[in-house]
C-alpha positions in Angstrom: -16.3 -40.4 23.9 -13.4 -42.3 23.0 -10.4 -41.3 21.3 -11.0 -43.1 17.7 -14.3 -41.1 17.3 -12.4 -37.7 18.0 -9.5 -38.6 16.0 -12.1 -39.8 13.1 -13.8 -36.7 13.9 -10.7 -34.7 13.3 -9.5 -36.3 10.2 -13.0 -36.3 8.4 -14.6 -33.1 9.4 -17.4 -35.1 11.0 -19.9 -34.8 13.6 -20.9 -31.7 13.7 -18.1 -30.0 11.2 -16.4 -26.2 11.6 -18.7 -24.9 9.1 -21.8 -25.7 11.0 -20.2 -24.8 14.2 -19.2 -21.2 13.1 -22.8 -20.6 12.0 -23.9 -21.7 15.4 -21.2 -19.3 16.9 -22.3 -16.4 14.3 -25.8 -16.6 15.8 -24.8 -16.9 19.5 -26.1 -20.5 20.0 -23.3 -21.4 22.5 -25.6 -23.1 24.8 -26.3 -25.5 21.8 -22.5 -26.2 21.5 -22.3 -26.9 25.4 -25.1 -29.3 24.5 -23.7 -30.9 21.8 -20.2 -31.4 23.5 -21.7 -32.6 26.8 -24.7 -35.0 25.0 -22.9 -35.7 21.9 -19.0 -35.9 22.6 -18.8 -33.5 19.6 -15.2 -31.9 19.8 -15.6 -29.0 17.2 -18.2 -27.8 19.5 -16.5 -28.1 22.8 -13.4 -26.4 21.4 -15.8 -23.5 20.3 -17.9 -23.5 23.1 -14.8 -23.4 25.3 -13.7 -20.4 23.4 -16.8 -18.3 23.8 -17.2 -18.8 27.3 -13.6 -18.0 27.7 -14.4 -14.7 26.3 -17.4 -14.0 28.0 -15.4 -14.7 31.3 -16.7 -18.0 32.0 -13.7 -19.4 32.4 -14.8 -22.5 34.7 -17.6 -23.7 32.7 -15.3 -23.1 29.8 -13.0 -25.7 31.8 -15.8 -27.9 32.5 -16.7 -28.4 28.9 -13.2 -29.3 27.9 -12.7 -31.9 31.0 -14.4 -35.0 29.7 -12.3 -34.6 26.6 -9.2 -34.2 28.5 -10.3 -37.3 30.8 -10.5 -39.4 27.7 -7.0 -38.6 26.5 -7.8 -36.2 23.3 -4.6 -34.1 23.5 -5.7 -31.4 21.6 -8.5 -30.5 24.6 -5.2 -30.0 27.0 -3.9 -27.1 24.5 -7.3 -25.7 24.8 -7.4 -25.8 28.2 -4.2 -24.1 28.2 -5.3 -21.3 26.1 -8.6 -20.7 28.0 -6.3 -20.6 31.5 -4.0 -18.4 29.5 -6.6 -16.0 28.9 -7.8 -15.9 32.2 -4.7 -14.5 33.3 -3.4 -17.6 34.7 -0.1 -18.2 33.0 2.3 -20.4 34.7 -1.0 -23.0 35.3 -1.5 -22.7 31.3 2.1 -23.3 30.5 2.6 -25.9 33.2 -0.8 -27.8 31.8 1.0 -28.7 28.5 5.0 -28.0 28.9 6.7 -30.7 27.0 8.7 -33.6 28.3 11.8 -34.6 26.2 9.6 -36.4 23.7 7.5 -33.7 23.1 10.4 -31.3 22.5 11.7 -33.8 19.6 8.4 -33.0 18.0 8.1 -30.1 15.5 4.3 -30.3 16.1 4.5 -29.6 20.0 7.1 -27.2 20.0 5.2 -25.2 17.5 2.0 -25.3 19.6 4.5 -24.8 22.8 6.1 -21.7 21.4 3.0 -20.2 20.4 1.8 -20.4 24.1 4.7 -18.9 25.5 4.6 -15.9 22.5 1.1 -15.3 24.0 2.3 -15.3 27.4 4.9 -12.6 26.7 7.8 -15.2 27.1 9.5 -14.8 23.8 12.8 -15.6 24.7 11.4 -19.2 25.8 9.4 -19.5 22.5 12.9 -18.8 20.5 14.6 -21.2 22.5 11.9 -23.9 21.8 11.8 -23.3 18.6 15.0 -23.6 17.7 16.2 -26.9 17.3 13.9 -27.4 14.6 14.5 -24.3 12.5 15.5 -26.5 9.5 11.9 -27.1 8.8 10.4 -24.5 6.5 7.2 -23.7 8.9 8.9 -23.6 11.9 11.8 -20.8 10.7 8.1 -19.1 9.6 6.5 -19.3 12.8 9.9 -17.6 14.0 9.3 -14.9 11.9 5.6 -14.6 12.6 5.9 -14.7 16.4 8.7 -12.1 16.3 7.0 -9.3 14.2 6.9 -6.4 15.9 8.9 -7.7 18.9 12.3 -6.1 18.5 13.7 -9.0 18.2 14.7 -8.9 14.3 18.4 -8.6 14.6 18.0 -11.9 16.4 16.0 -13.6 14.0 18.4 -12.7 11.2 21.1 -14.3 13.2 19.3 -17.4 13.1 18.3 -17.3 9.8 21.5 -16.2 8.3 23.3 -19.3 8.0 20.3 -21.5 6.4 20.1 -18.4 3.6 24.0 -19.0 2.9 23.2 -22.6 2.7 20.5 -22.0 0.8 22.7 -20.2 -2.0 25.1 -22.7 -2.0 23.2 -25.7 -2.7 23.5 -26.5 -6.5 22.2 -29.3 -9.2 20.1 -32.0 -7.3 21.1 -31.0 -3.6 18.0 -28.3 -4.4 15.0 -30.8 -4.4 15.8 -32.1 -0.8 17.2 -28.6 0.9 15.6 -27.5 3.5 14.7 -24.9 4.8 14.2 -23.3 1.0 12.1 -20.3 2.3 15.2 -18.9 4.4 16.2 -16.4 1.6 12.6 -15.3 1.4 12.5 -15.0 5.3 15.8 -13.1 5.4 14.7 -10.4 3.0 10.9 -10.1 4.9 12.8 -9.9 8.2 15.2 -7.1 6.8 12.6 -5.1 5.0 10.4 -5.0 8.3 13.6 -3.7 10.2 14.0 -0.8 7.7 16.6 -2.2 5.7 14.8 -2.4 2.6 17.5 -1.5 0.2 19.8 -4.6 1.7 16.9 -6.9 1.2 16.3 -5.7 -2.3 20.4 -5.9 -2.7 20.8 -9.0 -1.5 17.3 -11.1 -2.9 18.1 -9.3 -6.1 21.7 -10.5 -6.0 20.8 -14.6 -5.5 18.0 -14.3 -8.3 20.6 -12.9 -10.9 23.2 -15.5 -10.0 20.3 -17.9 -10.1 21.8 -18.9 -6.3 18.3 -19.7 -4.9 15.9 -23.0 -4.3 12.4 -22.6 -4.9 10.5 -20.7 -7.5 8.7 -18.7 -4.5 11.7 -16.5 -3.8 11.4 -14.8 -7.5 7.3 -14.2 -6.2 9.0 -13.0 -2.6 11.5 -10.4 -4.8 8.7 -9.3 -7.2 6.4 -8.6 -3.9 9.2 -6.6 -2.4 10.0 -4.6 -5.4 6.0 -4.0 -5.8 5.6 -2.9 -2.5 8.1 -0.2 -2.3 7.7 1.3 -6.0 11.2 -0.2 -7.5 9.6 -0.2 -10.9 12.8 -0.4 -13.1 14.2 -3.4 -11.0 10.9 -5.0 -11.5 11.0 -4.1 -14.9 14.2 -5.8 -15.3 13.1 -8.8 -13.4 9.3 -9.1 -14.9 10.5 -9.0 -19.0 13.8 -11.2 -18.2 14.4 -14.7 -17.9 11.7 -15.3 -15.4 8.8 -13.3 -16.9 6.6 -16.6 -16.3 7.2 -15.9 -12.7 7.1 -12.5 -12.2 5.7 -10.4 -15.2 2.0 -9.9 -13.4 4.1 -8.6 -10.7 5.1 -5.6 -12.7 1.9 -5.3 -14.7 0.2 -4.8 -11.5 3.0 -2.5 -10.1 2.7 -0.2 -13.2 -1.5 -0.2 -12.5 -0.3 0.6 -9.2 1.0 4.2 -10.3 -1.8 4.7 -13.1 0.2 3.0 -15.9 -2.5 0.6 -16.7 -2.1 1.3 -20.5 1.8 0.3 -20.4 0.4 -2.8 -18.5 -1.4 -3.7 -20.9 0.8 -3.1 -24.0 3.5 -5.2 -21.7 1.2 -8.2 -21.3 -0.1 -8.1 -24.9 3.2 -8.0 -26.0 4.3 -11.1 -24.1 1.0 -13.3 -25.1 2.1 -12.3 -28.8 5.6 -13.2 -28.6 5.8 -15.9 -26.1 6.1 -19.4 -26.8 3.7 -20.4 -24.3 1.6 -17.4 -24.1 -1.1 -18.4 -21.7 0.5 -17.9 -18.5 0.3 -14.6 -19.4 -3.3 -14.2 -20.2 -4.8 -14.5 -16.5 -2.9 -11.3 -15.5 -4.4 -9.3 -18.6 -7.7 -10.5 -17.9 -7.6 -9.6 -14.4 -6.8 -6.0 -15.4 -9.3 -5.6 -17.9 -12.0 -7.0 -15.5 -11.0 -4.4 -13.2 -11.6 -1.8 -15.8 -14.7 -3.4 -16.2 -13.5 -4.3 -20.1 -15.1 -7.7 -19.7 -16.0 -8.4 -22.9 -12.3 -7.8 -24.0 -11.1 -10.2 -20.9 -13.5 -13.0 -22.3 -11.8 -12.7 -25.7 -8.5 -12.9 -24.1 -9.5 -16.0 -22.6 -10.9 -17.6 -25.5 -8.0 -19.2 -27.1 -7.6 -21.5 -24.5 -11.1 -22.7 -23.8 -10.5 -25.9 -25.4 -7.4 -26.6 -24.0 -6.5 -29.4 -21.9 -4.4 -27.5 -19.6 -3.7 -24.1 -19.2 -7.8 -23.7 -19.9 -9.3 -20.2 -18.6 -13.0 -21.3 -19.5 -13.8 -21.5 -15.9 -12.1 -18.4 -14.9 -14.1 -16.5 -17.5 -17.4 -18.1 -16.2 -16.4 -17.1 -12.6 -15.2 -13.5 -13.7 -18.7 -12.9 -15.6 -20.6 -14.5 -12.5 -18.7 -11.9 -10.1 -19.6 -8.9 -12.5 -23.5 -9.8 -12.2 -23.8 -11.2 -15.7 -24.7 -15.0 -15.2 -26.6 -14.7 -18.4 -23.5 -13.9 -20.4 -21.7 -16.7 -18.5 -24.4 -19.0 -19.8 -24.2 -18.1 -23.7 -20.5 -18.5 -23.2 -21.4 -22.1 -22.1 -24.0 -22.9 -24.7 -20.9 -22.0 -27.1 -19.0 -24.6 -26.3 -18.8 -27.8 -29.0 -20.6 -30.9 -28.9 -17.3 -32.9 -28.1 -16.4 -30.2 -25.4 -19.7 -31.2 -23.5 -19.1 -35.1 -24.1 -16.0 -34.4 -22.3 -16.7 -32.4 -19.2 -20.8 -33.7 -18.8 -20.7 -33.4 -15.0 -18.8 -30.1 -15.2 -21.0 -28.6 -18.1 -24.1 -29.8 -16.2 -23.4 -28.7 -12.7 -22.3 -24.9 -13.7 -25.6 -24.8 -15.7 -27.6 -25.4 -13.1 -25.3 -22.9 -10.7 -25.8 -20.6 -13.6 -29.3 -20.6 -13.9 -30.2 -20.3 -10.2 -27.7 -17.3 -10.1 -29.6 -15.9 -12.5 -33.0 -16.2 -11.1 -34.0 -18.8 -13.5 -35.6 -21.4 -10.9 -38.1 -23.4 -13.0 -35.5 -23.3 -15.7 -32.7 -24.6 -13.5 -34.9 -27.5 -11.8 -36.4 -28.6 -15.4 -32.5 -28.8 -16.4 -31.9 -31.0 -13.1 -34.0 -33.5 -14.3 -31.7 -34.0 -17.3 -28.7 -34.7 -15.4 -27.7 -38.0 -14.0 -29.4 -38.6 -10.4 -25.9 -39.7 -9.3 -24.2 -36.8 -10.4 -21.8 -35.2 -7.4 -23.4 -32.2 -5.9 -27.0 -32.6 -7.8 -29.0 -32.9 -4.8 -27.4 -30.5 -2.9 -27.9 -27.8 -5.6 -31.6 -28.8 -6.6 -32.2 -27.8 -3.1 -30.4 -24.6 -3.0 -32.7 -23.4 -5.8 -35.9 -25.1 -4.1 -34.7 -22.5 -1.2 -34.5 -19.8 -3.4 -38.1 -20.0 -4.3 -39.1 -20.5 -1.2 -39.8 -24.0 -0.9 -37.8 -24.7 2.1 -40.0 -27.6 2.9 -39.4 -29.3 0.0 -35.8 -28.7 0.2 -35.4 -30.5 3.4 -37.4 -33.1 2.1 -35.0 -33.7 -0.7 -32.0 -33.6 1.2 -33.5 -36.1 3.5 -34.0 -38.5 1.1 -30.5 -38.8 0.1 -29.0 -41.0 2.3 -25.4 -40.8 0.6 -25.2 -37.1 1.8 -23.8 -36.0 5.1 -26.2 -35.2 7.4 -24.6 -31.6 8.0 -26.2 -30.4 4.8 -29.9 -30.7 6.0 -28.8 -29.0 9.7 -27.1 -26.0 7.6 -30.3 -25.6 5.7 -32.3 -25.6 9.0 -29.7 -23.3 10.8 -30.0 -20.7 8.0 -33.2 -20.4 8.4 -33.6 -19.8 12.3 -34.2 -23.7 13.0 -30.7 -24.3 15.2 -31.8 -26.3 17.7 -33.9 -28.6 15.2 -30.6 -28.8 13.4 -28.6 -29.8 16.3 -31.0 -32.5 17.7 -31.2 -34.2 14.2 -27.3 -34.6 13.7 -26.4 -38.1 14.6 -23.8 -38.5 17.3 -20.3 -38.7 16.3 -20.3 -42.5 17.8 -23.0 -43.1 15.1 -21.7 -41.1 12.4 -18.0 -43.0 12.5 -19.9 -46.4 12.6 -21.6 -45.4 9.4 -18.2 -44.3 7.9 -16.7 -47.4 8.4 -19.4 -49.5 6.9 -19.0 -47.6 4.0 -15.6 -47.8 3.8 -16.3 -51.6 4.1 -18.7 -51.7 1.4 -16.3 -49.7 -1.0 -13.3 -52.1 -0.2 -15.8 -55.0 -0.6 -16.4 -53.3 -4.4 -13.0 -53.0 -5.0 -12.1 -56.4 -4.3 -8.9 -57.8 -2.5 -6.7 -56.8 -5.0 -7.4 -53.4 -5.3 -6.8 -51.6 -2.3 -7.9 -48.2 -1.7 -4.1 -46.9 -2.2 
């Protein structure tokens, strides 16, 4: 176990990745997680095992799982130990284990994590104090709002947000591009709303938008969502059909649908599609509305004019709409309508989606035959073929196919085994973290050699 391997795992989701760990947790395979943490030095397994053992009241075992990682210098294990101690009621010990020094207090990430721990320990005043030096960062200001929700601190939070929201209102021109925190106005309205001061939130945010005194488009969305949540239809109509329609009309249409005026919502959307210089942004809200009403054919026709566009193309979205409606054969028929030029321009996309849709339609043999016509190096082809074989009950063939493709991550085989109740075999067959990292270095070196010295990866 060493820091380089652990950093590589965290960065690349290598080793036994979180998806597999979640599958093991869901199947109650905690002992396998403990084993993988101990024998393979797998951090994701150690983290999950410690959490599960802690929830089961096995605090000392949870701490034992983490200890080798702490000894190796893996900082995230220290924070995980603090969580275990906190859950066990050993509050002061938990806080002391990760209390930041002067250098740590200068780090946004450390202060964020320590503030979250303080809040869980019921020490909200200390949590706010730790966050305060970093409140000009959007994600830290959002954390302040999240940690204080329902804690009776809304007035205190509003005092901290107010000067930042005021600065956001005052920026002009090029200043906007570098202004932080750009979400101050949105968060101010959010806290006013949860404090029961909805009229004030609507008034302040509405005035900002009317005057153009805001930094990012997210503020428009925040205002539209606020109006929708509180049924302020007239104000939402003015916003949604005015100069900011591109960002907010969809929210007005959905609000109309919410109150039983779906016909009016459809009318408004169709009017904008017909009249707007750039109508495609209004098509998807209408497609969603028609889809919720079961009018799938009409939804397809709304999207059809975009199918050959290079941008704002809704073809893929329509394919997924048909799939979600249980109509994969209709999606296949739509795929068959594409021109030869479209297929030539998007060969991998067309090939992989045809394979997926054939499988979803239960046309497995046809799917396997189609797979044989695709380039063998097409991304995802092996995994898709294995999925189809699995669907037909040919598990061993699927496993053999995955194992034969040396370019695949070993987690693909392991996931298939876990799905079929062979978790121990799956974990035993995974290369260790160190082995995977070494293989990754070899791949990177080979890729760099292919690029040559004058073509760095970045």
